[in-house]
C-alpha positions in Angstrom: 77.4 202.1 110.2 77.8 205.7 108.5 78.9 208.5 110.9 76.1 211.0 110.9 78.2 213.8 112.3 80.7 213.0 109.3 77.7 213.0 106.9 76.5 216.4 108.1 80.3 217.8 108.0 80.7 216.6 104.4 77.1 218.0 103.1 78.3 221.5 104.9 81.4 221.6 102.8 79.9 220.8 99.9 76.5 222.7 100.0 76.6 225.3 102.6 80.3 226.5 102.7 82.1 226.5 105.8 84.5 229.5 106.9 86.9 226.9 108.5 87.3 224.9 105.1 89.6 226.2 102.3 87.3 226.0 99.0 85.9 227.7 95.9 82.3 228.1 94.5 79.0 228.0 96.0 77.0 225.6 94.3 73.2 227.3 93.5 70.9 224.4 92.2 71.3 221.7 95.3 69.2 219.5 93.7 71.3 218.1 91.0 73.6 215.1 91.0 77.2 215.8 91.6 80.0 214.7 89.3 83.0 214.1 91.8 86.7 213.5 91.6 89.3 213.2 94.2 93.1 213.0 93.1 96.5 214.5 93.5 96.5 217.8 91.6 99.2 217.1 89.2 99.2 217.1 85.4 98.8 213.4 85.0 95.4 213.2 87.1 94.0 215.5 84.6 91.5 217.2 86.8 91.8 220.6 85.4 90.6 218.7 81.8 87.4 217.7 83.6 86.6 221.2 84.6 87.1 222.2 81.2 84.8 219.7 79.5 82.2 220.5 82.1 82.8 224.2 81.5 82.4 224.1 77.7 79.3 221.6 77.6 76.1 223.6 78.7 73.8 220.6 78.6 76.1 218.9 81.2 76.1 222.1 83.7 72.0 221.9 83.6 72.4 218.1 84.6 74.9 217.9 87.1 77.1 220.2 89.4 80.9 219.3 89.8 82.9 218.5 92.9 86.8 218.5 93.0 88.5 217.4 95.9 92.2 218.1 94.9 95.3 219.9 96.0 95.6 223.5 97.5 93.2 226.5 96.3 96.0 228.8 96.6 99.2 228.5 94.9 101.3 230.2 97.4 100.4 227.3 100.0 102.0 224.8 97.9 105.9 224.0 97.2 105.1 221.9 94.1 105.7 224.0 90.9 103.5 221.5 88.9 100.9 221.7 91.4 101.1 225.3 91.2 100.7 225.6 87.3 97.3 223.1 87.9 95.8 225.5 90.7 96.3 228.6 88.2 94.6 226.4 85.5 91.9 225.3 87.8 91.2 229.2 88.7 91.5 230.1 85.1 88.7 227.9 83.8 86.4 228.4 86.7 86.7 231.8 85.8 86.6 231.6 82.2 83.4 229.3 82.0 81.9 231.4 84.8 81.4 228.0 87.5 81.4 229.6 90.4 77.6 228.6 91.1 78.1 225.0 89.5 81.4 223.8 91.3 82.6 223.1 94.6 86.3 223.0 94.5 87.7 221.9 98.2 91.4 221.8 99.2 92.7 218.1 99.1 91.5 215.8 102.0 93.3 212.7 103.5 91.0 212.4 106.4 90.4 208.5 107.0 86.9 209.2 108.0 85.9 212.0 105.6 87.1 210.5 102.3 84.8 207.3 102.3 82.0 209.6 103.3 82.6 211.7 100.3 81.8 208.8 97.9 78.7 207.7 99.9 77.5 211.3 100.2 77.7 211.6 96.2 76.3 208.7 95.7 73.2 210.0 98.0 72.7 212.6 95.3 72.6 210.0 92.4 76.4 211.4 91.2 79.1 209.7 89.7 82.6 209.3 90.1 85.1 210.5 87.1 88.9 209.6 87.1 90.1 211.6 84.1 94.0 210.6 84.2 95.8 210.5 81.2 97.2 207.3 82.6 96.4 205.5 85.8 98.7 202.4 86.8 95.9 200.9 88.9 93.0 203.1 89.8 92.5 203.0 93.7 89.8 205.5 93.6 88.0 203.6 90.7 88.0 200.5 93.3 86.8 202.9 96.3 84.3 204.6 94.2 82.6 201.4 92.7 82.6 199.6 96.0 80.8 202.7 97.5 78.2 202.2 95.0 79.2 205.1 93.1 79.0 205.1 89.1 82.4 205.3 87.9 83.7 207.0 84.7 87.3 206.3 84.2 90.3 206.8 81.8 90.7 203.6 79.2 94.3 204.2 79.5 96.1 202.1 82.3 94.4 199.9 85.2 90.9 201.1 84.9 90.5 199.4 81.5 90.7 195.8 83.5 88.5 197.1 86.4 85.6 198.5 84.7 83.6 196.5 82.1 82.4 199.4 79.9 78.6 200.2 80.1 77.9 197.2 82.7 79.6 198.2 85.7 80.9 201.8 84.7 81.8 203.4 81.9 85.8 204.2 80.0 86.5 207.6 78.9 89.3 208.8 76.4 90.6 211.8 78.3 92.3 212.7 74.4 88.6 213.1 73.2 87.3 215.9 75.7 83.8 216.1 74.0 83.1 212.5 73.5 84.0 212.4 77.5 81.4 215.0 78.2 78.9 213.5 75.8 79.2 210.3 77.6 78.5 212.3 80.9 75.4 213.7 79.5 74.1 210.4 78.1 74.2 209.0 81.5 72.3 211.5 83.2 69.6 211.6 80.5 69.2 208.1 80.7 69.1 208.1 84.4 66.2 210.6 83.8 64.4 208.3 81.6 64.9 204.9 83.5 64.9 205.2 87.3 66.4 202.0 87.7 69.5 202.5 85.4 71.9 204.5 88.1 70.9 201.4 90.7 71.8 199.1 88.1 75.4 200.5 87.1 75.8 201.3 91.4 75.0 197.3 92.1 77.3 196.2 89.2 80.1 198.1 90.2 79.8 196.9 93.9 79.9 193.3 92.3 82.7 193.8 90.2 85.0 194.9 93.1 83.6 192.0 95.3 84.4 189.3 92.6 
């Protein structure tokens, strides 16, 4: 029941750029899977740390691209001081680690047709969803990602600890241990290369976990 026009629009936003859509970065190697995160751009959601982990790990950059859908791209368009701080930090990390050909950062999107299709489009690339929050009371995006068949990495602090059975239907990460979080992502993508059934195994287990 997927909408072909919405799929086309999402892929254009991610891979081809779109002058009518506010975003940063232009992915060079489109054959790589995507690491995806979508949330409010505030400190507790910790998306800037995900960009930092990714930027500092050369091996991870060779294995996957990064897609962030969050907040405003220009801090002049935000009226929230915390979001402005995170916007500036995001720009700083993208520049510091020279991520312009590895990342696509799109403005936050609440469209009811596009949001679910983001998950499924990333699943098409055999990518993953990462929820790197410092703490998450429940974890709605974790549920959405898993039910879309997208292998999910999520904070071990809060609701996702109970939602995800570690290394069975997803993976827990400790956002305070940045190197280990990046190492787990590297390990996952390497294992997917070695075992062609591994991505599907985690994907199907995630769907089953949410359904039951």
